[in-house]
N, CA, C and O of each residue as an XYZ file, in Angstrom:
376
protein
N     254.914    -49.552    282.573
C     254.184    -48.739    282.981
C     253.919    -50.010    284.388
O     254.069    -51.225    284.259
N     253.578    -49.417    285.431
C     254.080    -49.893    287.183
C     252.509    -51.073    286.741
O     251.712    -50.774    285.852
N     252.417    -52.142    287.452
C     251.414    -52.978    287.889
C     250.148    -52.551    288.953
O     250.338    -52.969    290.095
N     248.962    -51.829    288.763
C     247.961    -51.343    289.796
C     248.099    -52.339    290.958
O     248.056    -53.558    290.796
N     248.301    -51.601    292.387
C     248.291    -53.265    293.272
C     246.460    -53.361    293.800
O     245.581    -52.524    294.006
N     246.514    -54.269    293.833
C     245.004    -54.726    294.470
C     244.211    -53.942    295.496
O     243.278    -54.567    295.999
N     244.387    -52.761    295.883
C     243.990    -52.865    296.671
C     243.032    -51.559    295.779
O     241.836    -51.419    296.036
N     244.028    -50.302    294.300
C     243.104    -49.812    293.649
C     242.237    -50.668    292.251
O     241.246    -50.119    291.769
N     242.662    -51.844    291.768
C     241.969    -52.918    291.148
C     240.466    -52.807    292.159
O     239.397    -52.649    291.570
N     240.488    -52.883    293.359
C     239.060    -53.530    294.306
C     238.366    -52.066    293.961
O     237.189    -52.051    293.601
N     239.001    -51.031    294.060
C     238.084    -49.673    293.834
C     237.674    -49.518    292.634
O     236.507    -49.256    292.342
N     238.333    -49.624    292.064
C     237.525    -49.826    291.111
C     236.201    -49.709    290.787
O     235.510    -48.849    290.239
N     235.927    -51.367    291.516
C     234.618    -51.094    291.149
C     233.429    -50.086    292.198
O     232.267    -50.366    292.490
N     234.036    -49.182    292.483
C     232.731    -47.493    292.090
C     232.918    -46.817    290.963
O     232.504    -45.660    290.883
N     233.601    -47.454    289.861
C     232.873    -46.524    288.936
C     232.152    -47.333    288.247
O     232.072    -47.112    287.038
N     231.486    -48.402    288.780
C     230.082    -49.369    287.770
C     228.378    -48.286    287.828
O     228.106    -47.656    288.850
N     228.167    -48.282    287.549
C     227.019    -47.794    287.223
C     225.872    -48.227    288.067
O     225.337    -49.331    288.155
N     225.451    -46.339    289.073
C     225.206    -47.211    290.077
C     226.110    -47.098    291.725
O     225.419    -46.630    292.630
N     226.779    -47.282    291.898
C     227.849    -47.789    292.722
C     228.011    -46.808    293.761
O     228.077    -47.345    294.867
N     228.060    -46.114    293.774
C     227.915    -44.635    294.502
C     226.819    -44.572    294.999
O     226.159    -45.144    295.866
N     226.711    -43.578    294.128
C     225.156    -43.364    294.024
C     224.453    -44.449    294.687
O     225.000    -44.668    295.768
N     223.392    -45.274    294.463
C     223.172    -46.039    295.377
C     223.178    -46.333    296.903
O     222.316    -46.285    297.781
N     224.779    -46.727    296.858
C     225.263    -46.941    298.310
C     224.711    -45.703    298.753
O     223.632    -45.821    299.333
N     225.050    -44.835    298.664
C     224.719    -43.227    299.383
C     223.212    -42.989    299.417
O     222.640    -42.523    300.403
N     222.559    -43.361    298.201
C     221.026    -43.663    298.457
C     220.717    -44.307    300.150
O     220.005    -44.015    301.111
N     221.724    -45.323    299.789
C     220.932    -46.482    301.352
C     221.408    -45.844    302.531
O     221.045    -46.367    303.584
N     222.259    -44.664    302.618
C     222.630    -44.161    303.518
C     221.792    -43.148    303.851
O     221.655    -42.804    305.025
N     220.801    -42.258    302.308
C     220.163    -41.141    303.785
C     219.174    -41.446    303.566
O     218.371    -40.534    303.763
N     218.594    -42.662    303.103
C     216.835    -43.786    303.074
C     217.609    -45.176    304.060
O     218.117    -46.210    303.627
N     217.420    -44.614    305.783
C     218.153    -46.039    306.466
C     216.985    -46.817    306.479
O     215.933    -46.279    306.825
N     217.015    -48.480    306.024
C     216.124    -49.064    306.212
C     214.694    -49.250    304.900
O     213.516    -49.606    304.942
N     215.747    -48.725    303.734
C     214.944    -48.646    302.392
C     213.828    -49.706    301.929
O     212.930    -49.488    302.742
N     213.623    -50.174    301.542
C     212.890    -51.328    300.505
C     213.165    -51.199    299.307
O     213.190    -49.978    299.155
N     213.428    -51.748    298.181
C     213.718    -51.530    296.860
C     212.568    -50.656    296.405
O     212.833    -49.474    296.184
N     211.151    -51.140    296.213
C     210.482    -49.773    295.923
C     210.999    -48.756    296.667
O     210.641    -47.872    295.889
N     211.410    -48.309    297.317
C     211.465    -46.520    297.508
C     212.626    -46.868    296.548
O     212.310    -46.545    295.403
N     213.877    -47.422    296.617
C     214.595    -47.000    295.668
C     214.277    -47.657    294.043
O     215.087    -47.427    293.145
N     213.408    -48.232    293.861
C     212.814    -47.209    292.429
C     212.274    -46.312    292.272
O     212.500    -45.596    291.296
N     211.299    -46.011    293.248
C     210.975    -44.863    292.776
C     211.413    -43.753    293.663
O     210.653    -42.785    293.680
N     212.854    -43.668    294.664
C     213.033    -43.135    294.901
C     214.154    -42.418    293.526
O     214.111    -41.417    292.811
N     215.238    -43.778    293.727
C     216.647    -43.321    292.868
C     217.265    -43.659    291.325
O     218.108    -42.982    290.737
N     216.465    -45.174    290.722
C     216.046    -45.115    289.482
C     215.523    -47.061    289.136
O     215.999    -48.073    289.651
N     214.550    -46.945    288.222
C     214.219    -48.121    288.067
C     214.934    -48.644    287.394
O     214.194    -49.348    286.706
N     216.207    -48.858    286.991
C     216.769    -49.453    285.869
C     216.696    -50.635    286.494
O     216.404    -50.893    287.662
N     217.088    -51.554    285.305
C     218.015    -52.657    285.841
C     218.751    -53.505    286.481
O     218.679    -54.641    286.949
N     219.905    -52.140    286.314
C     221.088    -52.124    286.548
C     221.284    -51.923    287.530
O     222.293    -52.401    288.049
N     220.110    -50.840    288.497
C     220.579    -50.503    289.597
C     220.124    -52.379    290.736
O     220.539    -52.684    291.854
N     219.268    -53.108    289.880
C     218.868    -54.274    290.958
C     220.311    -55.221    290.804
O     220.776    -55.856    291.751
N     220.891    -55.188    289.495
C     221.843    -55.674    289.837
C     222.525    -55.023    290.946
O     222.035    -55.648    291.886
N     222.904    -54.627    291.189
C     224.342    -53.170    291.622
C     223.920    -53.387    293.193
O     224.832    -53.454    294.017
N     222.519    -53.502    293.635
C     222.414    -54.664    295.062
C     222.913    -55.283    295.176
O     223.836    -55.375    295.985
N     222.473    -56.174    294.259
C     223.385    -57.841    294.430
C     225.258    -57.953    295.193
O     225.873    -58.599    296.041
N     225.592    -56.359    293.747
C     226.716    -56.891    293.610
C     227.674    -55.795    295.477
O     228.794    -55.765    295.989
N     226.362    -55.179    295.745
C     226.883    -53.793    297.165
C     226.524    -55.355    297.709
O     227.674    -55.732    297.932
N     225.990    -56.069    297.929
C     225.718    -57.159    298.826
C     227.099    -57.918    298.634
O     228.110    -57.653    299.283
N     227.040    -58.555    297.999
C     228.258    -59.259    297.596
C     229.647    -58.596    298.285
O     230.345    -59.138    299.142
N     229.906    -56.925    297.509
C     231.081    -56.751    298.527
C     230.769    -56.453    299.704
O     231.483    -55.685    300.349
N     229.651    -56.995    300.221
C     229.503    -56.731    302.239
C     229.130    -55.239    301.970
O     229.352    -54.711    303.059
N     228.844    -54.614    301.421
C     228.361    -52.766    301.878
C     226.995    -52.455    302.447
O     226.606    -51.425    302.997
N     226.415    -53.481    302.210
C     224.699    -53.393    302.449
C     224.591    -54.582    302.297
O     225.248    -55.439    301.705
N     223.222    -54.564    303.199
C     222.904    -56.189    303.598
C     221.724    -55.697    304.173
O     221.554    -54.727    304.911
N     220.631    -56.838    303.542
C     218.728    -57.131    302.756
C     218.523    -58.069    304.632
O     219.118    -59.028    305.124
N     217.631    -57.349    305.050
C     217.032    -57.625    305.858
C     215.502    -58.244    305.617
O     215.029    -58.085    304.492
N     214.828    -58.835    306.464
C     213.797    -58.952    305.601
C     212.497    -59.392    307.266
O     212.132    -60.509    307.633
N     212.180    -58.177    307.807
C     211.533    -58.200    309.070
C     210.627    -59.118    309.382
O     209.579    -58.480    309.474
N     210.438    -60.076    309.568
C     208.201    -60.595    310.033
C     208.251    -61.166    308.220
O     209.015    -61.839    307.529
N     207.003    -60.459    308.036
C     206.168    -60.799    306.694
C     206.278    -59.099    305.954
O     205.730    -58.652    304.946
N     207.091    -58.536    306.804
C     207.296    -56.915    305.890
C     208.261    -57.294    304.020
O     208.257    -58.378    303.435
N     208.674    -56.511    303.736
C     209.216    -56.013    302.745
C     210.565    -56.374    303.229
O     210.637    -56.618    304.434
N     211.797    -56.466    302.434
C     212.992    -56.460    302.199
C     213.521    -55.493    302.487
O     213.654    -54.975    301.378
N     213.971    -54.783    303.224
C     214.894    -54.112    303.546
C     216.715    -53.865    303.989
O     217.491    -54.360    304.806
N     216.790    -52.662    302.759
C     218.380    -52.517    302.385
C     218.917    -51.977    303.714
O     218.085    -51.307    304.325
N     220.197    -52.118    304.350
C     221.007    -51.096    305.083
C     221.856    -51.388    304.792
O     221.991    -52.400    304.103
N     223.101    -50.442    305.281
C     224.774    -49.953    304.969
C     225.369    -50.701    306.260
O     225.323    -50.217    307.391
N     226.038    -52.177    305.880
C     226.759    -52.475    307.206
C     227.784    -51.861    307.460
O     228.080    -50.965    306.670
N     228.348    -52.016    308.193
C     229.646    -51.058    309.155
C     230.919    -51.191    308.061
O     231.888    -50.724    308.659
N     231.244    -51.525    307.025
C     231.729    -51.524    306.332
C     231.508    -50.258    304.947
O     232.249    -49.519    304.300
N     229.988    -50.580    305.008
C     229.572    -49.593    303.906
C     229.151    -48.106    304.526
O     228.684    -47.029    304.155
N     229.597    -48.727    305.628
C     229.179    -47.049    306.343
C     230.941    -46.649    306.271
O     231.066    -46.117    305.168
N     231.561    -46.662    306.580
C     232.966    -46.473    306.804
C     233.159    -45.712    304.748
O     233.732    -44.765    304.209
N     232.664    -46.364    304.505
C     233.391    -46.095    302.490
C     232.090    -44.943    302.082
O     232.310    -44.194    301.130
N     230.918    -44.843    302.726
C     229.916    -43.757    303.000
C     230.531    -42.544    303.772
O     230.073    -41.401    303.770
N     231.292    -42.844    304.224
C     232.001    -41.816    305.911
C     233.007    -40.818    304.274
O     232.919    -39.656    303.875
N     233.966    -42.182    303.716
C     234.865    -41.549    303.207
C     234.195    -40.598    301.265
O     234.798    -40.029    300.356
N     233.013    -40.873    301.479
C     232.798    -40.324    300.251
C     232.542    -39.312    301.012
O     233.423    -38.462    300.891
N     231.643    -38.991    301.822
C     230.961    -37.074    302.368
C     232.383    -36.583    302.580
O     232.483    -35.374    302.373
N     233.490    -37.178    302.929
C     234.366    -36.307    303.296
C     235.026    -35.805    302.067
O     235.534    -34.684    302.078
N     235.074    -37.013    300.352
C     235.992    -36.780    299.676
C     235.051    -35.138    298.963
O     235.587    -34.226    298.333
N     233.777    -35.238    299.303
C     232.707    -34.542    298.410
C     232.745    -32.970    299.351
O     232.328    -31.903    298.900
N     233.371    -33.172    300.786
C     233.752    -31.854    301.371
C     234.684    -31.698    301.100
O     234.386    -30.572    300.701
N     236.038    -31.771    300.831
C     236.981    -31.424    300.599
C     236.980    -30.790    299.293
O     237.380    -29.625    299.274
N     236.493    -31.488    297.835
C     236.141    -31.076    296.851
C     234.983    -29.891    297.428
O     235.179    -29.146    296.468
N     234.263    -29.374    297.987
C     233.700    -28.095    298.028
C     234.305    -26.948    298.672
O     233.799    -25.831    298.772
N     235.946    -27.497    299.293
C     236.592    -26.879    299.482
C     237.198    -25.575    299.036
O     238.135    -25.083    299.664
């Protein structure tokens, strides 16, 4: 069996629970807070862990404006991935 290349191995990150759904939620709810995520997406602790993983993969970043709540946004890399996910959705619909 041929050895999988590194790109395929890296893409397996998206097999993780909440990886795709959470990335898409943040893309569609720009500058959302953790509360927004828990109320609108999932309250599971694994979603909170996935936020950290998405940040580690540099797909999202968090910012805390002033004394406000931490907000999550897509990075440039995250926006590219989100665009590819939308393209896959369009392809599957056609």
